[in-house]
N, C-alpha and C positions, 0 to 999 in steps of 0.2 A: 603257519604262524606269520602274521604280517610284520612288517618292519617296526611299526609302532609297538605292537605287542612284545616283540623281541627286545626292544629298547627298554620297555617298562620292566620286563622280567630281569634284565641285566642290572637295571638301576636298583631294583628291590634287593637283589643279592648284594650289591655294593652297600646298600643301607644296612643289611645284616652285618657286613664287614665292619661298618662303623661301630656297631654295638659290641663287636668282638674286640676291636682294636683300641678304642679310646681308654679303657682301663689299663692297657698294657703299653701301647705305642702311640703317643699323642700325634707325632708327626704323620704316621700312616693314616690315622683317623682324619687329619686335616686334608690329606690328599684325597681320601675316599669321599669326603664331603664335597670337594670341588668336582669330582667325577659324578657324584649323584646330582648335583645342580646341573651339570652338563647333560646328564641323562634326562632330566626333567625337560630341559630345553629342546633336546633332539626328539624326544617322544611326542611332543606336541599335545600332550593330554591336559591342556590348560583348563578346559571347561569343567571337567570332572573334578580336578583338584581344587579349582577355584570355587566351585559350588560348596564343596566340603569345608573349605577354609572360611568362606563367608558365613556359612551356617553355624560356625563354632564361635561362641563368645570368647572362649579361651584363646583361640588362634587370633581373633581380631584384637584382643587386648594386648597380646604379645607384639603384634605389628604396630599398634598404636604407640606403645612404649618406645619401640625402635624409631618410629617417625619423630617423636619428641626428641630423642637423642640426636638424630640428624639435624633437626631444627636448632638444637642447642649449639651447633657449630657456628651459628651466625651471630652469636652475641658473646661478649666477654673477651678479655685480652688473653688468649690462650695460644700457645705455640701450635702450629699446624700439625706437627708430628704427634702431639698429644691428642688432638682432635681425631686424627686418622686412626690412632691406636684404639681409642674408645669405640669409634664406629666399627672397626674390625672386630673388637672383642664382643660387642653387643649384637653383631650381625647374626649371631646364632639364635637370637630371638625370632628373626624372620625364618631362618632355616627350620626351627622347631614348629612354627606355625604352618609352614608348607608340608612338613613331615606328618602333621596331623591329617592333612588331606591325602597324603600318599599311602599311609598305612591303614587302609580301610578293611583289609581282609584278615580274619583271625589267623590264618596259616602264616602270614608274614609277620604278624604281631608276635606269634609264638616263636618264630625263628629268631626275631630280634631279641626277645626276652631270653631265649635259650642261649644265644650268643653272649649276652652280657653275663648270664649266670655261669657259663663255661669259663669265661675270663676270670670271674671272681673266684670260682672254684680253684683255678690254677693259682691265683694269688694266695688263697687260704692255705692250700697244700704247701706252697713254697714258703709261706710264713712259718708254718710248723717245722718244715725241714730245716729252716734257718737256725733253729735251736741247736741242731746237731752238726750241720754241714754248711760250708760256704758255697752258695750257689752263684754261678758266674753272672746270672741275670738279676741278682738281687742288689738293691741299693746298699743295704747294710751287710756287713761282712764279719760280724762278731757273734759267734755261736754262744749259747748259754742262756740261762734264765735271768730275769731281772734287767734285761736290756731290750731296746726296741728292735723289732724285726720287720721293717717295712720293705716291700719288694719293689714297688714302683712309685715314682714321684716322691711324695713325702708322706709321713704318717698321718697327716691331717686328711688328705684326700683319700688315701687308701682306707682309712677307718670310716669315713663318711660313706663311701661306696660299699664297704663290707657291712655296715649297719643296715643299709637298704637291702643288701643281699639277704641278710637275716630276715627282714620283713617279707621279701619275696618267698623265701622258703616257708615261713609261717603261713603265708597265704596259700601256698601249694599244699602244705600239711592239712589245712582246713578243708581244701577241696577234696583231697584224698580221703579225709575222715568222713565226708558226706557220701562217698561212693559205697556200693554194696560190699559187704564183708567177704573178702577172699584172702587167700594166702598171699597173693601178690600185693594186695592192699596193705596187709600187715607188714610185709617186708619193706614196702615203700615208706610207710609211716615210721618204721624204725630207722631207716636210712635218713629220712628228712629230719627226724629228731636229733640224730647224731650230728647232722650237718649244722643244725642250729647251735648246738653246744660247742662244736669245734670252732665255728665262725665267731661266736660270741667271745670265747676265750682268747681267740687270736687278737681281739680288740682289747679286752680288759687285762690280760696277763702278758701279752707279747707286744704291746705297743705303749707309747707314752702320750698318745693323742687324746687330750681332754674332750675335743669335739666329738670324737668317736664314742667316748663314754656316754656323753649326753644324748647323742642320737641313737645309740643302742637302747638306752632306757626309753627313749621316745618311741622307738619301733615297737617295743613290748607294750607300752601304754596305748598307742594308737591301735594296735591289733586287738587288744581287749575291748577298747571303746567301740570299735567298728563291728566286731563279730559277736560280742556277748552283751547280755543285759541282765538286769535283776540280780538274783543271788549268784549266778555264774560270774557276773562282772565283779561283784564284791570279792568273791573268792580269788578271781584272777588278780585283783588289786593287791590282796594280801600276799599272793604268791610272788608277784613282781617285787614287792617290798622285801620279801625273804630272799629272792634271787639277788637283788641289789646289795643287800646286807652281806650275803655270802660272797659276792664278787669283791666287795671292798675288803672284807675280812681276809680273803684268801689271796689277794693281789697286792703285794707291797708296792709294785710299780704304780698301780692305780691310786693307792693311798698317798704315796709320795707326791704324785702329780697334783692331787687336790690340795695337799698341805702346802706345796710350793706355790700353787695359784693363790691360796689364801694369804700367804706371807707376802707375795708380790703385790697383791691389792692393798694390804695394810701398809706396805712400804712405798706405795706409788707416789706419795707426796715428795719423797726424797730420792727415789730411784725410779726413773722413767725408762731405763734401758731394758728392763725385763719385758716379757711378753704381755703380762697383765698390766704392768706399769705403763707401757706405751699405749695400750688400749684405753686405760683410764684417762690418760692425758688427752688422747684424741677425742674421747667422749665429752670432755670438759671444754676443749678448744673448738671443735667443729661447730657447735651451736653459735659461736661468735661469727664465724664465716657465713653460716646460714642467715643470721639476723641481718647482715649487710645487704643481702639480696634474697629475701624470703620467698618470693613467688616464682621467679624464673631461674633462680640460681646464678652462678657465675659462668655458666657455659660448659658444654661438653668437654671433658678433659681438664677442667680448670683446677681440680683438687691438687694435682702434682705441684703446681707453682703457687696458687692462691693461698693455700693453707700456711705457707711459710710466712705470710704477713702477720699471722696470729701466734706464731710459735716463739717462745722465749726460753733459752737463747736461740738465735737463728741457726746455730751450728747443729742443733738437735733435729732440724727439719728433715734431713735425709733419712733419718730413722723412721719417719712416719708418713712420708709424702708419696709413697707408691700407691697405697689405697687406705681408706679409713678403717679397715677391719670391721666394717658394718655396711651392709648393702643399703639399708634405709638411709644412713648418713651419706653414702656415696651419691644416691639420687638427689637427696635434699640439697647438697652442696653444689652439684653440677646443674641440675634441672629444677631446683627449688621445690617448694611444696607441691607444685603441679606434678613434677616427676615422682615425688614420694607418693602422692595420691594415686597416680597411674600405676605405680608398682603395687600398691595395695589393691588396686582394681584387678590386676593380674591374679594376685593371690585369691581374692574373693571369687573371681570367675572360675578358678580351679576348684575351690571348695564347693561352689554351686554345681559344677559339673559332676563332682564326686557324689554329692548328695542325690543327684538324679539317677545315678548308675544303678541298674537293676541287679547286677551280680555282686554279692557281698565281697568276694575275694578281689575282684577288680576295683571295687570301691575302696578296699583297703589299700591297694597300691596307689591310687590317686590321692586319697587322703594322706597316705604316708609320705609320698614325695612332696606334697604341698606342705605338710607339717615340717618335714626336713628343711625345706627351703625357707619357711617362715622363721624357724628357730635358728638355723645356721646363719641366716642373714643378720642375726643379732651380734655375732662375734666374728664373722668372716664376710668376704665379698664374693659369694658363690657365682654371680653372673659375670664377674670380671676376671677372676682367677681361671687360668686356662683349663686345667683338667676338671675342676669343679664345674665350670660352666658347660663343658661337654656333657658331663654326667647329668646335671640337673636339666638342661634343655632337652637332651635325648630322652631321658626317662619321663619328663613331663609330657613330651609329645607322644610317646608310646602309651603312657597311662591314659591320656585324654582320648587317643584313638581307640583304645580298648574299651573305654567307657561308653562310646557311642554305638555299641552293638545294640540292636533293637530289643533284644531280650536276653535274659540269662541263659547261657548254654549249660548243657548237662555237665555235672561235676567230673564225669569220666569220658566226655566226648573228645575225639581226636581233633575237633575244631576249636576246642577250648584253648585260649592263649596261655593258660597256666598249666596245661597238661604236658609239661616238658620233662616229666619224670615218669 
């Protein structure tokens, strides 16, 4: 084994470590990312990675968006620390683009996906155990039903990742369903089905995150749209409606959160302090900021200070000036309509990549993560928030890399990235 090959292998194992660690230990994931970059530099495999990146429209669109963010540092009256903060936050765009070039082999794709699934399985089991016992590693320490039980970070990010975990399990279920009928297949299907149910309930009944509720429903809808057609799709649509109705009917937590959200929206004119009230005010105020510099925006990192010029009273600004709770608005205020269109270009490139994918299950993963990013960007800033940006950039890179396989692999092949069960 040559030194270059040895470095490449170590770097790939470190990459697997990132997928295992970012759902659980964000600091460790950051350290591993730095080590992976160092490994890429030492291995010297620039030509191979570069060719893969250049041949990927998705990777190029990610890099182009980051270049615009860097260029945005050269205009606007923005404190240097805010500019550097945003460049650091969005640097994961470039990391994701390079990761697309690095994860070319199905065996490493499978290991990365399995690492993420292992982490989320641990989170799901811990969430259920939280109902009865206090776990030392859990954020919440209140046993019982009717309260939130998130284990890592906050319930928003945990539920977003858990909803995508459900989609991964559904994709794996579909792959197993296509395999020859054996006893092992039947056991695997039963286990995967139970995993879908337990993971879904951990979102709907054991958490208060509305983002998770929406994205879980989206996971079911995208699965049906990608894998089914005709009468089967219609039946799946009816089944999803029944499942959603059952979830709402059986989960007081879920009902209360939607009722609270509705009441916050209706009272947003008089009460901006609530979650939905603050978002409503941002969505009304931010267009004024965009209108003052529509094409190139106010500069990278400008939202933190520039939005305060439009907020009345000024004392309310600290409540909303960290980020605009909307990724589209975040780019439109900082990089203008050019930035907004380039972000839309990233999303379109991902959709086109998914459309060309030969393997339906991998197509589901790429359509799924893109749909998650598109919808979540409406009420969060997933590329700015730390753990969310790790999740979305890592999974986008992995899904794109998986989609570039030249042909669909066998549903039960050991080289299949989805054969982790």
